[in-house]
Every structure is written in C-alpha cells, then in structure tokens.
C-alpha positions as CSV (number, residue, x, y, z in Angstrom):
1,X,-22.7,-67.1,-138.7
2,X,-22.7,-68.9,-142.2
3,X,-23.2,-72.8,-142.2
4,X,-23.2,-75.3,-145.0
5,X,-25.2,-78.7,-144.2
6,X,-23.9,-81.1,-146.8
7,X,-26.1,-84.1,-147.4
8,X,-29.1,-85.1,-149.4
9,X,-31.4,-82.3,-149.9
10,X,-35.2,-82.3,-149.4
11,X,-36.2,-83.9,-152.7
12,X,-34.6,-87.2,-151.8
13,X,-36.2,-90.2,-149.9
14,X,-35.1,-91.2,-146.6
15,X,-33.9,-90.5,-143.0
16,X,-30.7,-88.7,-143.9
17,X,-32.5,-86.2,-146.1
18,X,-35.0,-85.7,-143.3
19,X,-32.2,-85.3,-141.0
20,X,-30.2,-82.9,-142.9
21,X,-33.3,-80.7,-143.7
22,X,-34.2,-80.8,-140.0
23,X,-30.8,-79.7,-138.9
24,X,-30.7,-76.9,-141.5
25,X,-34.3,-75.6,-140.2
26,X,-33.1,-75.8,-136.6
27,X,-30.0,-73.6,-137.6
28,X,-32.3,-71.2,-139.6
29,X,-34.6,-70.9,-136.7
30,X,-31.9,-69.4,-134.6
31,X,-32.1,-66.1,-136.6
32,X,-28.1,-65.7,-136.4
33,X,-27.4,-68.3,-139.2
34,X,-27.2,-68.1,-142.8
35,X,-27.8,-71.7,-143.7
36,X,-27.1,-73.5,-147.1
37,X,-27.8,-77.0,-148.1
38,X,-25.3,-78.3,-150.6
39,X,-26.7,-81.5,-151.9
40,X,-26.2,-84.4,-154.1
41,X,-27.6,-84.9,-157.4
42,X,-26.7,-88.6,-157.3
43,X,-25.6,-90.1,-153.9
44,X,-24.3,-93.5,-155.1
45,X,-22.7,-95.4,-157.9
46,X,-24.9,-95.4,-160.9
47,X,-25.0,-99.2,-161.0
48,X,-27.2,-99.3,-157.8
49,X,-30.7,-100.3,-159.0
50,X,-32.7,-98.1,-156.8
51,X,-34.9,-94.8,-157.1
52,X,-33.7,-92.5,-154.5
53,X,-35.7,-89.3,-155.2
54,X,-39.0,-88.6,-153.4
55,X,-41.7,-88.2,-156.2
56,X,-44.5,-88.8,-153.8
57,X,-44.6,-86.0,-151.1
58,X,-46.2,-82.6,-151.9
59,X,-45.3,-80.7,-149.0
60,X,-42.6,-78.3,-149.3
61,X,-40.3,-78.9,-146.2
62,X,-38.5,-75.6,-146.5
63,X,-41.4,-73.3,-146.8
64,X,-41.1,-70.3,-144.6
65,X,-37.4,-70.6,-144.2
66,X,-34.5,-68.7,-145.6
67,X,-32.5,-71.8,-146.3
68,X,-30.7,-71.9,-149.9
69,X,-30.4,-75.3,-151.5
70,X,-27.7,-76.1,-154.1
71,X,-27.8,-79.6,-155.9
72,X,-24.3,-80.2,-157.1
73,X,-22.5,-83.4,-156.2
74,X,-22.9,-86.3,-158.5
75,X,-21.1,-89.4,-157.1
76,X,-20.3,-90.4,-160.6
77,X,-18.7,-87.3,-161.7
78,X,-15.5,-86.5,-159.9
79,X,-15.6,-83.0,-161.8
80,X,-18.7,-82.1,-159.7
81,X,-16.7,-83.0,-156.4
82,X,-14.3,-80.1,-157.3
83,X,-17.3,-77.9,-158.3
84,X,-19.0,-78.7,-154.9
85,X,-15.7,-77.6,-153.0
86,X,-15.5,-74.4,-155.0
87,X,-19.1,-73.6,-154.3
88,X,-18.8,-74.1,-150.6
89,X,-15.5,-72.1,-150.5
90,X,-17.0,-69.3,-152.4
91,X,-19.8,-69.2,-149.8
92,X,-17.3,-68.6,-147.2
93,X,-18.8,-70.5,-144.3
94,X,-17.8,-70.6,-140.8
95,X,-18.7,-74.4,-140.5
96,X,-19.6,-77.2,-142.9
97,X,-21.5,-80.0,-141.4
98,X,-21.2,-83.4,-143.4
99,X,-23.8,-86.1,-142.8
100,X,-22.0,-89.4,-142.8
101,X,-24.1,-92.3,-143.2
102,X,-22.7,-94.9,-145.6
103,X,-19.2,-95.8,-146.2
104,X,-19.4,-95.7,-150.0
105,X,-19.7,-92.1,-150.0
106,X,-16.2,-91.8,-148.6
107,X,-14.5,-90.9,-151.9
108,X,-16.5,-87.9,-152.8
109,X,-17.0,-86.5,-149.3
110,X,-13.3,-87.2,-148.3
111,X,-12.3,-85.4,-151.4
112,X,-14.4,-82.3,-150.5
113,X,-13.5,-82.2,-147.0
114,X,-9.9,-82.4,-147.6
115,X,-10.0,-79.5,-150.1
116,X,-11.9,-77.5,-147.3
117,X,-9.5,-78.1,-144.7
118,X,-7.1,-76.2,-146.5
119,X,-9.1,-73.2,-145.2
120,X,-8.2,-72.9,-141.6
121,X,-11.0,-70.5,-140.9
122,X,-13.8,-73.5,-141.9
123,X,-14.6,-75.9,-139.1
124,X,-15.2,-79.1,-140.9
125,X,-17.7,-81.3,-138.9
126,X,-18.8,-84.7,-139.6
127,X,-22.2,-85.7,-138.0
128,X,-21.7,-89.5,-137.6
129,X,-24.8,-91.8,-138.1
130,X,-22.5,-94.7,-137.9
131,X,-18.8,-95.6,-138.0
132,X,-18.7,-99.3,-138.3
133,X,-21.0,-100.1,-141.3
134,X,-24.1,-102.3,-141.0
135,X,-23.2,-104.3,-143.9
136,X,-19.7,-106.0,-144.3
137,X,-17.4,-105.1,-147.0
138,X,-13.8,-105.4,-147.6
139,X,-13.7,-101.7,-148.6
140,X,-15.9,-100.2,-145.9
141,X,-13.2,-99.5,-143.4
142,X,-10.9,-97.9,-146.0
143,X,-13.8,-95.8,-147.5
144,X,-14.7,-94.6,-143.9
145,X,-11.2,-93.7,-142.9
146,X,-10.6,-91.8,-146.0
147,X,-14.0,-90.3,-145.7
148,X,-14.2,-88.9,-142.3
149,X,-10.5,-88.4,-141.4
150,X,-10.4,-84.8,-142.4
151,X,-12.8,-83.8,-139.7
152,X,-12.1,-81.0,-137.3
153,X,-15.0,-82.0,-135.2
154,X,-17.1,-85.1,-134.9
155,X,-20.7,-85.4,-133.7
156,X,-21.7,-88.8,-132.3
157,X,-25.3,-89.8,-131.4
158,X,-24.5,-92.5,-129.1
159,X,-21.3,-93.8,-127.0
160,X,-21.4,-96.7,-129.0
161,X,-20.4,-94.7,-132.0
162,X,-17.5,-92.9,-130.0
163,X,-16.2,-96.4,-129.2
164,X,-16.3,-97.2,-132.9
165,X,-14.4,-94.0,-133.6
166,X,-11.7,-94.9,-131.4
167,X,-11.5,-98.4,-132.8
168,X,-11.2,-96.9,-136.3
169,X,-8.6,-94.3,-135.3
170,X,-6.6,-96.0,-132.5
171,X,-3.7,-93.3,-132.7
172,X,-6.0,-90.3,-132.7
173,X,-6.7,-88.3,-129.4
174,X,-10.4,-87.7,-128.9
175,X,-12.0,-85.4,-126.5
176,X,-15.6,-86.1,-125.8
177,X,-18.2,-83.6,-124.4
178,X,-21.8,-83.5,-124.3
179,X,-22.2,-79.6,-124.4
180,X,-20.6,-78.8,-127.7
181,X,-17.4,-77.4,-126.1
182,X,-14.3,-77.9,-128.4
183,X,-10.9,-78.7,-126.9
184,X,-8.2,-76.4,-127.6
185,X,-5.6,-79.0,-127.0
186,X,-3.3,-79.5,-129.9
187,X,-3.6,-82.9,-131.9
188,X,-6.9,-83.7,-130.2
189,X,-10.2,-84.0,-131.9
190,X,-13.3,-82.9,-130.3
191,X,-16.2,-85.3,-130.3
192,X,-19.6,-83.9,-129.5
193,X,-21.8,-86.6,-128.0
194,X,-25.3,-85.7,-128.6
195,X,-28.4,-87.7,-129.6
196,X,-30.8,-88.2,-132.4
197,X,-33.0,-85.1,-132.1
198,X,-37.0,-85.7,-132.2
199,X,-38.1,-85.0,-135.6
200,X,-40.4,-82.2,-136.0
201,X,-41.1,-82.8,-139.7
202,X,-43.8,-85.3,-138.6
203,X,-46.5,-84.1,-136.3
204,X,-49.8,-85.6,-134.8
205,X,-52.8,-84.0,-136.2
206,X,-55.6,-83.1,-133.8
207,X,-58.3,-83.5,-136.5
208,X,-57.1,-87.0,-137.5
209,X,-59.9,-89.7,-136.8
210,X,-57.9,-92.6,-135.3
211,X,-60.9,-94.7,-134.6
212,X,-62.2,-94.4,-138.1
213,X,-58.8,-95.3,-139.6
214,X,-58.6,-98.4,-137.3
215,X,-62.0,-99.4,-138.2
216,X,-61.5,-98.9,-142.0
217,X,-58.4,-101.1,-141.9
218,X,-59.6,-103.7,-139.7
219,X,-57.2,-103.1,-136.9
220,X,-57.8,-104.7,-133.5
221,X,-57.5,-103.2,-130.0
222,X,-53.6,-103.2,-129.6
223,X,-51.6,-102.1,-132.7
224,X,-47.9,-102.5,-133.3
225,X,-46.1,-100.6,-135.9
226,X,-43.0,-101.5,-138.2
227,X,-42.0,-98.3,-140.1
228,X,-39.4,-97.4,-142.7
229,X,-37.4,-98.9,-145.6
230,X,-37.4,-102.8,-145.5
231,X,-33.9,-103.6,-145.0
232,X,-32.6,-107.1,-143.6
233,X,-30.8,-105.5,-140.7
234,X,-34.1,-103.8,-139.4
235,X,-35.4,-107.5,-138.6
236,X,-38.9,-107.3,-140.2
237,X,-38.6,-111.2,-140.5
238,X,-38.4,-111.4,-136.6
239,X,-41.0,-108.8,-136.2
240,X,-43.5,-110.9,-138.0
241,X,-42.3,-114.3,-136.4
242,X,-42.8,-112.9,-133.0
243,X,-46.1,-111.2,-133.8
244,X,-47.3,-114.6,-135.1
245,X,-46.3,-116.1,-131.7
246,X,-48.3,-113.2,-130.1
247,X,-51.3,-113.7,-132.4
248,X,-51.4,-117.2,-131.5
249,X,-52.1,-116.5,-128.0
250,X,-54.6,-113.6,-128.3
251,X,-57.0,-112.3,-130.9
252,X,-56.8,-108.6,-130.0
253,X,-53.5,-107.7,-131.7
254,X,-52.7,-106.2,-135.2
255,X,-49.4,-105.4,-136.9
256,X,-48.9,-102.4,-139.5
257,X,-46.0,-102.9,-141.9
258,X,-45.3,-99.5,-143.5
259,X,-42.4,-99.0,-145.8
260,X,-40.7,-99.6,-149.2
261,X,-38.8,-102.7,-150.0
262,X,-35.2,-101.1,-150.3
263,X,-34.2,-102.9,-153.4
264,X,-37.5,-102.9,-155.3
265,X,-38.2,-99.4,-156.5
266,X,-37.4,-99.7,-160.2
267,X,-39.5,-101.4,-162.9
268,X,-37.7,-104.8,-163.5
269,X,-38.9,-105.1,-167.1
270,X,-36.9,-102.0,-168.1
271,X,-33.5,-102.6,-169.8
272,X,-31.8,-100.1,-167.6
273,X,-32.9,-101.7,-164.6
274,X,-31.7,-105.3,-165.8
275,X,-28.3,-104.0,-166.6
276,X,-28.0,-102.3,-163.2
277,X,-29.1,-105.5,-161.5
278,X,-26.6,-107.5,-163.4
279,X,-23.8,-105.0,-162.7
280,X,-24.6,-104.4,-159.1
281,X,-24.9,-108.1,-158.5
282,X,-21.4,-108.7,-159.8
283,X,-20.1,-105.9,-157.5
284,X,-21.9,-107.6,-154.5
285,X,-20.4,-110.9,-155.2
286,X,-16.8,-109.3,-155.3
287,X,-17.2,-107.3,-152.1
288,X,-20.0,-108.7,-149.8
289,X,-20.4,-112.0,-148.2
290,X,-23.3,-113.9,-149.6
291,X,-25.2,-113.5,-146.2
292,X,-25.2,-109.9,-146.7
293,X,-26.7,-109.8,-150.0
294,X,-30.3,-108.9,-149.2
295,X,-31.7,-108.2,-152.9
296,X,-33.8,-111.6,-152.4
297,X,-34.8,-110.4,-148.8
298,X,-38.8,-111.1,-148.9
299,X,-39.9,-110.8,-145.2
300,X,-43.5,-110.0,-146.4
301,X,-43.9,-113.7,-147.7
302,X,-44.1,-114.6,-144.1
303,X,-47.4,-113.0,-143.8
304,X,-49.1,-115.6,-145.9
305,X,-46.8,-118.4,-144.8
306,X,-47.9,-117.8,-141.1
307,X,-51.4,-117.2,-142.1
308,X,-51.5,-113.5,-140.9
309,X,-53.3,-111.8,-143.6
310,X,-56.2,-110.9,-141.4
311,X,-53.9,-109.5,-138.7
312,X,-51.4,-107.3,-140.7
313,X,-52.0,-104.2,-142.6
314,X,-49.2,-103.8,-145.3
315,X,-48.5,-100.5,-147.1
316,X,-45.4,-101.7,-149.2
317,X,-44.5,-98.4,-150.6
318,X,-42.8,-95.0,-149.9
319,X,-45.1,-93.0,-147.6
320,X,-45.4,-89.3,-148.4
321,X,-44.3,-87.0,-145.6
322,X,-47.9,-85.7,-145.2
323,X,-49.1,-89.4,-144.7
324,X,-46.7,-90.4,-141.9
325,X,-48.6,-89.1,-139.0
326,X,-51.6,-91.6,-139.7
327,X,-49.6,-94.8,-139.1
328,X,-48.0,-93.4,-135.9
329,X,-51.2,-92.2,-134.5
330,X,-53.0,-95.3,-135.3
331,X,-50.6,-97.4,-133.4
332,X,-49.7,-98.3,-129.7
333,X,-45.9,-98.9,-129.9
334,X,-43.2,-99.2,-132.6
335,X,-41.3,-102.4,-133.0
336,X,-37.5,-102.2,-133.5
337,X,-36.2,-105.6,-133.5
338,X,-33.0,-104.7,-135.5
339,X,-30.1,-107.2,-135.5
340,X,-27.7,-104.1,-135.1
341,X,-28.5,-100.6,-134.6
342,X,-27.1,-96.9,-134.9
343,X,-29.7,-94.3,-133.6
344,X,-32.7,-94.7,-135.5
345,X,-34.8,-92.1,-137.4
346,X,-38.0,-94.3,-136.8
347,X,-37.2,-94.2,-133.0
348,X,-37.0,-90.5,-133.4
349,X,-40.2,-90.1,-135.3
350,X,-42.1,-92.2,-132.7
351,X,-41.0,-90.1,-129.7
352,X,-42.7,-87.3,-131.4
353,X,-45.9,-89.1,-131.2
354,X,-45.0,-90.3,-127.6
355,X,-45.0,-93.8,-128.7
356,X,-43.1,-96.4,-126.8
357,X,-40.9,-98.9,-128.3
358,X,-40.2,-102.5,-128.2
359,X,-36.5,-102.9,-129.4
360,X,-33.8,-105.5,-129.3
361,X,-31.0,-105.1,-126.9
362,X,-28.4,-104.0,-129.6
363,X,-26.5,-101.1,-130.6
364,X,-27.4,-97.8,-129.0
365,X,-31.0,-99.0,-127.9
366,X,-30.1,-99.6,-124.2
367,X,-28.8,-96.1,-124.2
368,X,-32.0,-94.5,-125.2
369,X,-34.7,-97.1,-124.1
370,X,-35.0,-98.0,-120.4
371,X,-36.8,-101.3,-120.1
372,X,-40.0,-100.9,-118.2
373,X,-39.8,-97.1,-118.4
374,X,-40.2,-95.8,-122.0
375,X,-40.1,-99.2,-123.6
376,X,-39.1,-102.7,-123.7
377,X,-35.9,-104.7,-124.7
378,X,-35.8,-108.1,-126.1
379,X,-32.8,-110.4,-126.8
380,X,-31.9,-110.2,-130.5
381,X,-32.9,-113.2,-132.6
382,X,-34.9,-114.6,-129.7
383,X,-38.4,-114.9,-131.2
384,X,-39.9,-116.1,-127.9
385,X,-38.5,-113.2,-126.1
386,X,-39.6,-110.7,-128.6
387,X,-43.1,-112.1,-128.5
388,X,-42.9,-112.0,-124.6
389,X,-41.8,-108.2,-124.7
390,X,-44.5,-107.4,-127.2
391,X,-47.0,-108.9,-124.8
392,X,-45.5,-106.9,-121.9
393,X,-46.5,-103.8,-123.8
394,X,-50.0,-104.9,-123.7
395,X,-50.1,-106.3,-120.2
396,X,-48.1,-103.3,-118.7
397,X,-48.4,-100.6,-121.1
398,X,-45.8,-97.7,-120.9
399,X,-47.3,-94.3,-120.1
400,X,-46.9,-91.8,-122.7
401,X,-45.8,-89.3,-120.2
402,X,-42.6,-91.5,-119.6
403,X,-41.7,-91.1,-123.3
404,X,-42.3,-87.5,-123.3
405,X,-40.0,-87.0,-120.3
406,X,-37.4,-89.2,-121.6
407,X,-37.0,-87.0,-124.8
408,X,-37.5,-83.5,-123.0
409,X,-33.9,-82.4,-123.8
410,X,-33.7,-84.0,-127.4
411,X,-34.6,-81.1,-129.3
412,X,-33.4,-79.7,-132.6
413,X,-32.8,-76.5,-131.1
414,X,-30.6,-77.9,-128.3
415,X,-28.7,-79.7,-130.9
416,X,-28.1,-76.6,-133.1
417,X,-27.1,-74.6,-129.9
418,X,-24.3,-77.4,-129.1
419,X,-23.0,-76.9,-132.7
420,X,-23.0,-73.1,-132.8
421,X,-22.4,-71.8,-129.4
422,X,-19.8,-74.5,-128.5
423,X,-18.0,-73.9,-131.6
424,X,-14.4,-72.9,-132.2
C-alpha cells in the first residue's frame, strides 16, 4: 500500500511537523506501506512575521526509515499547488492523509484535495487537529469548509471535534467509529474517532542526571512545567498567576517555562521584518477582533511583576528535539491551563514521560484527564482554583502507573492500524 502524508516535513518547527513525521514513521514500521511525506516549502502567507524552520535540532528524525520526503507546496505560489497535486497523482497512492491544523491553509489544501478526488481509487483523509479555530476570524469558517469538504474520510482526536464537524456541515451525514471501519452507505462520510497518539520522538534517557539538572538550575522539591510555543490561548499568564498564589503559601515549589514566544522569532531591526509586521498588523485589524491580536502578549513580564524570578526557570527559545527530554524528566507535572483546547501535543509528550497533568476543564481535556486519577482539572480563568489544583498535585500526587495505564492503547501503531486495516 502506498500512502502520502501531506503536512509539514521534519525540517519545520512545531507539533504538526512532529505529528506528521510520527505518523509517517508508524506507517513505515508496518512493513506493508510505501510512505511519502509531501510537505510545504512555505506553510503560510509571506506576510506572517515568524520563522517556521527548525534551525536548532541536529537529530535526523527519519534516520533508519524508508520514508521519502518531497518539499513542494508554497502557500504563496498557486502554481506549486498544481505541482503538488501532479506529484501526488504520479505517486499513485492508495491514501493521502492531510494534516489539518489551521484554517488559513484551506485554500491550497482544498485545491489539492479537490484535484485528488477526481481519482476515485485514492482515499482522501483529513486528520483533524481542530474544526472550530482557536482564534476568531470572519474568514475561518469559509476557509475550513473549503479546505476539508473534499474528504472521503475524517479522523478526529476527540468527540468535541466530531461535534464541531457536525456543526460545520449540518447537512452532511457522518458515521463515527473508533476502529477505523469505513461505512459503505452512500452519501455518508466515515469519521474515525481516535486520539492524539503518544509521541515516540521524545524518550526519557536513563543516563540523564535529574538531580544534577535540578540542582544546577535551582529547582525546588516540586516542579511544574509549562512547555511549548507561547500562545495566548495556552494560558501562560494564568499559569504564572496561579503559581504565584501557590508560591505564596509554600517555599518548596518551582516552575519551568520552556518555549518560544510564537510571534517573536525574527530580528525586529531587519527591514523585511518591519514590512511583514506592518502588513500583518493591517491584516489582523481587518479580520480579527482586537482581543485576538496577541502580538503584544507578554506573559513572561509577570515573573518580575509578581517577584517570582527565583522560583521560575525560563528557557524562552525553541528547544531542540534532542533537548526536550530534560525538561520533562526534571518535572513532576505539566500545566495546561488553556482557555480552549484541541488535543494537545504537549499532553501527548508528557504521557511518554508518565507525567500527570493539571489542566483546565475545557475542550477535550475532560475526555483524556480523569480528575484524581491521571491528573487534576481546574475551572478556566479561576486563578484560585488553578492554584488549588496545583497544590492537590503536591498533597495527593498522581501515581505514574495511572498515567501509563490511561495511555496504554494510545500508540502510533494502533493509530496506523486503524487507518490502514480499516480502510476502504
């Protein structure tokens, strides 16, 4: 079977690149799949002022695999969309799996998917990381409808996503299964409800000296971790405020903040960056509510405002893949105080380290986190309750065995099996 995984290749930063690479590797491991990654060269409009290429990691994530990578699709060049379609067509795949993670990509992805639907022998699958976008925009719903409508099959990671799919396509009949089986009923679209698999790209290292790392960085007995791109919806401002409440009550706690500020990756003194910022700022004003413009989001300022500098370890930069394990192994729990959530890559990484989570009761988290069993849930935007749940993690620690048991079936191999063996 030949399968194309369309999405950012391993040279890009971020969770969707990691996800697409992990899926390709799981399919390759089966031994019965010829796997190709067809990737973007540029994922977004040229005006977006951000560096998306991973220039830090040194590990080749595809080493030892037979996966072929083709960097073809330039968001800003519609001719490349046609070139991408022709390349995929010429590969003669049985399945093409599109990673859907942001509405703005709806134009090129919708075009490529529609062209592929002309070939009835190809199953066009959209792996949905969201349906209703995190940020509000007058164009999001249109881009999303155009982008994902051509799918033969959808994959959802949470029932909340299935509900959003029904909201977006109220007249479309959906058949939901958890085993990968595709309905044969005419004019009915299969939806495979799976999960966000546990990342295998990031593994604990037995030779890592946790005690020395904690000592060298001044970390105290109980360590909480915020990890990943710093975006407003991820609620770092609430994490820091809740931690300040906790630190005011006890002196045995530390917080690690580890991640790159999403809109602060280019040198601001360069003319090209200034032009991008100006153009992007105008576009934001036209299409986003003022509250959703997060370019001035500076939650790290709260560390000094709340006099927490001696309690918080900050690594405000992109973390190389080979360095990720250190921050998870040095921590006792991850903190996910999101304002809204689709299945989280950070949550998935934490499970591979058997770390419990303290999360907000939003999005899919109540589906994956059982309060008191594999983590604790706090009410969103309630700082006192967030601090209370952090303290619960200390006073009633979650057994690592509970986390391991919760995620026992959430492997990439099982995920790949549902796609391949349940297929049309």
